N, C-alpha and C positions, 0 to 999 in steps of 0.2 A: 735883414734879408735871409731867407731860409736857403739851405743847400740846394733844394729843388729850383728856386728862383734863380740861383747863381749858375745853375747848370746851362742856362740858356736854351733849353729844349722846351717846346710847347707844353704847357701842363694840361693834363687830360684827368677827367673824372669819369669813372665807369659806372654804368647803370645796368642793372639786370631785372628781368621779371620771370619768376617761376609760376607757371600756370598749373593749377590744379587738374589732375587728370590727364596731363600732358607729360610723356615720358621722353625727355631728351637724352641724348648719348651720355651727357655729363650732368651732374647736379649743379645748382646755380652758383655755389662757391667755387667749384673747379672750372666751370664755364667762364666765370669772371677772371679766374687766374689765368686761363689761357688767353682771354681777351687782353689782359695785361701784357702777356708776352708778345701779342700781335702789336700792341701800342708801342711797345719797346722796339720791336723790329722796324716799326715806321718811324722810329727817331722820336718818340714822345716820352715825356715823363709822367708816369701815374702817380697822382697825389692824394687819391682817395676813391672810395666806391661805396655804392649802396645798392640794396636789391629789395624787392617786394614780392610777396606772395599773393596771388589774385586768381579768381576763376577764369578771368578773360582780360585782355587788355583794355584799358579805357579808351573809349572811340575818339577822344580829343587829343589827349596827352600820353597815351600808351600806360604810363603808371598813373596811380591815383592823385588826386588833388593834394593830399597832405604829403605824400612822398615827393611831388613836384617841388613844394614849398621847402622840404628838407634839402633836396638837391640844389635849389636856388641859394639856400643859405651857405651851402659849402661851396658853391660856385663863387660866391662873393668873399667868403672868408679865406679861401685858398688862392684867390687870383687865377681861376681856371680859364683856359683858353679853348678847350673842347670839352664837350660832354659827349661821350660815345656809349651808345646802347647796344647790348648784347644781341639784339635781334634786328631784323630788317624793318625799319620803320616806314609807314605810309607817307606820301607827301604832306598830309594833313598833320600827322603827328610831328613831322620836323617843323612845319610852319608854326604850329601852336606853341612848341617848346622854344623855339627861337624868339618868339614873341615874349615868353617868360623871361628867359634868360638874358636877353638884350642882344643888340646887333654886334657887339664885339665877342660874343661867345658862339662858337660853331658848334652845331648838333650833328653829329655823325652817328651812323650805325654800323654793325658789324661787316655789311656788305661793302659799304663805301671804303671802310678801313682796309679790308682785304684787296679791294681793287687798287687802292693806293700802293700797298705793298707790292703786288704784282707789277704796277707800273714802274716802281723803282728797280725791280730785279729783272725786268724783260730786257735782254741784250741783244737778242737777234731780231732781224726783221719780222720773222714769223710771230715771235713772242709779242713784239710790240703790236702788230695787227690785232691779235686776238685780244690783248688788254684794252686797246681802244675800242674794239667793238663791244665788249662787255661794259665799259665805261659809258659809252653812248647810250646803250640800251638801258642802263640804270638811270641816266640822266633825263631821257626823253620825257617820262611822265612827271618829272620833277621840275620842269622848267617854270611852270606857274609859280612855285614856291620861290624860285631863284629871283624871279622878276619882282615878286612881292617884297622880297628882302631888300632888292636895290630901291624900290619905290619908298620904302620905309626910311632907307638911308637918305634918300633924296628929300623927303619932307614928310616925316612921320606923323606931322599934325592931323592928317586926314584921317588916320585910324582913331585919333581921339576927338574927331568931330570938328577939327580945324580945316584950314584951307591949303595946307602944305602939299597935298597930293593932287589938287586941281591941275588939269592939264597933262597929267602923267598917264592917265588911263588909256586914252586913245593911241599915242605913240607907243605906250607899253604894250598893249595888246597886238599892234601892228608888228612891233618888233618881236613879240612872243611867237607869232605865226611865222614870221621869217626865220626866226632860230629853230623852230619845230620843223619847217621844211628843210632847212639846212642839215640838221641832225639826221632826219630821215634819209636825205640824200647820202650823207657820210655813211650810215648804217649800211645802205644798200651797196655803197662803193666798197666798203670793208668786207662785206660778205662775198662780194665778186672776188676781190684779191685773195681772200682766205680759201675760197673754193679753187682758185688756182693753185694756192699753196697745197691744198688737199690733193689735187690731181698730180702735183709733182712728187708728193710723197707716195702716192699710189704707184707711180712709175718706178720710184726707187725700191718700193716694196716688192713689186713685180721682178725687179732685177735680182733681189735678195732671194726671192722664191726660186729663181732659176738657178741660183748658186747651190740651193738645197741645204744651206747652212741653218740650223735651228736658231730661233730667237728666244731668249729668255728675258722676260720683263720684270724689272724690279718696281714693285708697288708698295705703298705703305702710307701711314699717317706722316705728316710733315715732321721732320727732324728725327726720324727713325733711325738714320744712318746709311741710307741708300747710296749716297755719293761715296761715303767711305768704303762700303763694301765694293762698289765699282772700281774704285782706285786699287783695292786690294786684288781683285780678281784680274784686272787688266794691265796693272802696272802703270796706269795713267795718273793724271792729276787733275781731276775734276774738282770744281770749286767746293769746299767744305767749310761750313761755319755753324756754330752752336746757336742757330737762329731758326725761326719758323720760315719756311720758303726761302731758304738761303740759295737754292738753286730752282730755276723755273723753266729754262729751255731744255727740251729733251736732249739726252746724249746717248750715242750708240757706240759701243767699243767691241772689238773683235778680241775674243779670249780663247786660248787654247787650253783645253781640259788636260789633266794629267794623263789620260789615256790617248792623247793625240788628237781628239775630235775638236773640231773648232765650232764656237757658237758665237752669236751675236748677243751681247747684253745691252738691254735698253733701259736707260733710268728715266723715270717720268716724274713730273711734278707731284709733290706730296699732296695727300688729302687732308682735310680737316672737317670737323663737325660744322653743320650749317654753311657748307660750301655754296656760295651763291649760284643760283641756277644759270644766271647770265655768263658765269665763268665757264661752268661746265660745257654749256652749249658753244661758247666762243672757242674753247679749247678741244672740241671734239676732234678736229683734224689731227691734233697731237694725240689725244687719248686713243685714237684708232689704231696706233701703234701696238697697244695692248692687245687688241683683237687679232693680230697677226702672230702673236706669241705661240710658240710650241709649249712653254711652260712659264708659270708665273711663280716668282718668289715674293711671298707677302712678307715684307720685313717689318718688324715691330720692335719698339723700345722696350725690352723685358724690365728695365730698371724704373719705368715710369708708372706711377701710382694708378694712373688710369689706362694701362695698356689693354686690359680686356674691353673696355668701351671703344678704344681706338681700333681694335681689330674689327668689331661690329660695324663702325662707321665705314671703314675701308671696304669690307665686304658688301655693305649696303650699295655703295656708290659703284662698285664694280657690276653689281648684279642689276641694280635699278636704272642707273644713269648711262652706264656703258653698254649694258646688255651682255655680260660675260657670265656665262653659266657652265660651259662645257670644258674649258682649258684647264688642265691639271695645274695644281698649285701646292707649294711647299710653305708652311708657315715657319719663318724663321725668327727665332727670338734673339735678337742682337742686343749688344751692350751688356753682355752677361758679366764682363769685368766690372761693371758698376752695380750689379746686384748685391746688396748688403743684406743684413739680417732683416731689416725692416721690410724689404721687398721679397723675402724668401717665400713667404705665405702666398704672395700673388703669383710668383714663379710656379710653385708647386700647384696652384690652381690652374695655370695655363696647361701644364703637363697633363692635368686630369681632365680638363674640358675640351680640349682641342685634339684633333686627330694627328697624332705623331709629330708634334713641333720639335724642331731641331734648334738646340741652343748654340749660339755662336758669339764671337766677338770679332767684328770687322776691325776694330782698333788694334787688337793684339794678335790676331790671326788664330785664336783659339777655335778649334773644330772645323777649320775650314775644308780639311781633307774629307771630313764626313759630309760637308755640303757638297763637294764635288761629287762624291759618290752617290748621294741622294738625287743630284741632278742628272747624272748618267743614268741611274735606274729609272727615273721618271721619263726621261727621254726615250729610252728603249722600250718602256712599257707599252707605249702606244704605237710603236714601230716593230716591224719584221725585218730581220737580217736576211737579205735574198741576193742570189747570184742568178743573173739571167744572161741569155745568149740571143741576139736579136740580129736577123739577117739585114744586110745593107739595103736590101729591097723594101724593107718595111720603114721607110722614111718617116711616116707619120708616128709610128710607135716609137722610134728612136728620139724624135722631137718631144714627145710627151714624157719619155724617160727622165730627162734631165729636170723637168718640172717636178716630177713626183719623187725622185730619189735624193738621199743624201748620199752622194758618191764617195765610197771609201777607196775603191780600186777599179781600175778600167783597163782593159786591154783591147786593141784593134787586131782582130784575127783576119785571116784570109776571106773568111765568109761573112763576117759580122762582127758586132760589138759584144764583149763579154764585160759585164759590169756587176760589181758587188756593192751594195749600198744598204741603207736603211730606208723603209717606205712605210707610210701609214697603212695600218691593217686594212682599213676600208678602201684603198686603192690597189692593194696587191693583187686582186682578181683580174686586174687588167693585163697581167703579164703571165697568166696561168700557163699559157701555152709555150712560154719562153723560159721557164725555169730550168736552170742547169741540173744535171743529174746529182752533183755534188752539193747543191744549195742547202739541203736539210743537214747534210753532215757538217757543213761550215757553220750553221746556226747553232748545232748542238755543241760544236767545239768552242764557240764564242760564249 
């Protein structure tokens, strides 16, 4: 018995396809290495891999006939429990491949594997709802394949011309329609509950806007060190592990900057190449937190050999899937303590190719004061320091005041309110008639 078999973990074999003319974020070898890390995170033991280069996927089995036979050989030779493909498979692909590999071998794709990991790591009610929605939407078009698999187990002779499947078609189709209606009902119910979560989050965001405290969102590729940085900035103990998607549920912490300004730091789920669209849609209520940010810290692992590709993946998701184009961002090169000679060339390329990236180590605290300085500079860049005096008779203006300003100092005078704070440049015009005489002097002194 091999060491892998003795481990007790289900054995997985990885399969990839590199299509000519298609430029993915990672090349096929690196993509399969990442798929292996995902499998490990899901509790699987990777025992082998294979890949093929083709102009397009095979319509029946995704990879070509010869490669299918090669994978079948290794499945039997290594005692494989699961064959995992690096891209999303169609229901037909999965059905045909399961027919080749046998009923004891499951065929998964990257999407289903990521959904399983998310299901393992969703600890809050909100996270569980979002994962369930993504799983149901993935499974709905694959119900026919699932029932075909059950029918084959019950009496696979029909597929070979025998009578083993007689009597299964009618009840199977009836049950299939019942299951389809039930899943459709579950999807509608989950969307309704997630909408309630979204509205609840929006109320919380409105309350945070009233406080005027800026929000700094941590985003980045999975396992880039966002939770470690959050712990360092806030003194909290968010869960940290050297795994892909170690944390899933969003976390917000209050942080006091060295200059005394308070900010809220929001940690979001890590991104990854080929992130399933069902997940992005299901987690949109959570990802909307980023849209409320005053500043984005794009955290990347500077020691990772594919860090440049990771940066492009995150930028693409922020821009195309979430719709973020205007929020200022700082590229933070984390894990500098792990950058050795082999990674030095990549690090130098990062400094050359990207706009003023900031090297730090959240693990050792290296350059964190510089990070605070850059954050403060970025937050001030898009705001004006202003002192206004507003009469008590202008109740509507005073009410708007606390929504627009980050309040730094406030006095209640006999005639009205005198307030000093930071305000977005595009909102300052609202208070042009109430600017105190010494406001500009105060801004120059700051």
